[in-house]
C-alpha positions as CSV (number, residue, x, y, z in Angstrom):
1,M,89.8,123.5,169.2
2,E,89.0,127.2,169.6
3,S,86.3,126.9,166.9
4,L,84.9,123.9,168.7
5,A,84.7,125.8,171.9
6,S,83.0,128.7,170.2
7,V,80.4,126.4,168.6
8,A,79.9,124.5,171.9
9,C,79.3,127.8,173.8
10,S,76.8,128.9,171.1
11,V,74.9,125.6,171.6
12,Q,74.8,126.1,175.4
13,T,73.4,129.7,175.1
14,S,71.0,129.3,172.2
15,A,67.5,127.9,172.9
16,L,67.1,126.3,169.4
17,L,70.6,125.4,168.3
18,Q,71.8,121.8,167.5
19,V,75.0,121.0,165.8
20,L,75.6,117.9,163.7
21,L,79.3,117.2,163.4
22,F,80.4,114.6,160.8
23,S,84.0,113.3,160.4
24,T,85.6,110.7,158.3
25,M,88.1,110.0,161.1
26,T,86.6,108.3,164.1
27,R,89.8,109.2,166.1
28,A,89.0,112.9,165.5
29,L,85.6,112.3,166.9
30,D,87.2,110.6,169.9
31,V,89.3,113.6,170.6
32,I,86.4,116.0,170.1
33,E,84.3,113.9,172.4
34,E,87.1,114.0,175.1
35,V,87.3,117.8,174.8
36,L,83.5,118.1,175.1
37,D,83.5,115.8,178.1
38,W,86.3,117.8,179.8
39,S,84.5,121.1,179.1
40,G,81.2,119.8,180.4
41,F,79.2,120.4,177.1
42,H,76.3,118.2,176.3
43,H,76.8,116.0,173.3
44,L,75.6,112.7,171.8
45,R,77.5,110.2,169.6
46,L,75.9,107.8,167.3
47,D,78.1,105.4,165.5
48,G,78.6,101.7,164.7
49,A,79.5,101.0,168.4
50,T,76.2,102.4,169.6
51,A,73.9,99.6,170.8
52,A,70.7,99.2,168.8
53,A,68.6,99.8,172.0
54,D,70.4,103.2,172.5
55,R,70.0,104.4,169.0
56,G,66.2,105.0,169.3
57,R,66.8,107.0,172.6
58,L,69.5,109.1,170.9
59,V,67.2,109.9,167.9
60,E,64.4,110.8,170.3
61,E,66.6,113.1,172.2
62,F,67.8,114.8,169.0
63,N,64.2,115.3,167.9
64,R,63.0,116.5,171.3
65,P,61.7,120.1,171.1
66,G,64.1,122.6,172.6
67,A,67.0,120.1,172.6
68,R,70.4,121.7,172.6
69,S,73.4,119.6,172.0
70,I,76.2,118.6,169.7
71,H,75.7,115.3,167.8
72,L,78.8,113.4,166.6
73,F,78.6,111.1,163.6
74,P,81.3,109.2,161.7
75,F,80.7,110.1,158.1
76,W,81.4,106.6,156.7
77,E,78.6,105.2,158.8
78,W,76.1,107.2,156.7
79,T,77.4,106.8,153.2
80,D,76.6,104.1,150.6
81,N,79.6,102.0,149.6
């Protein structure tokens, strides 16, 4: 969690930094998301539970110039089976 805090602080202080965090364990992303919420760090999560209407907004926010945030993705959502 110390490494996560360090990365999150870097995102908050850098004008151009975005972090993509992939995990094969959605429960790990749940815990990371809770820590980021508790710490007040801006983050976005895109997974199978994300409503289709919200996906476009999340992608637009990711692509917005100057966006600074941590993006959480479950790895299995983006692999071919």
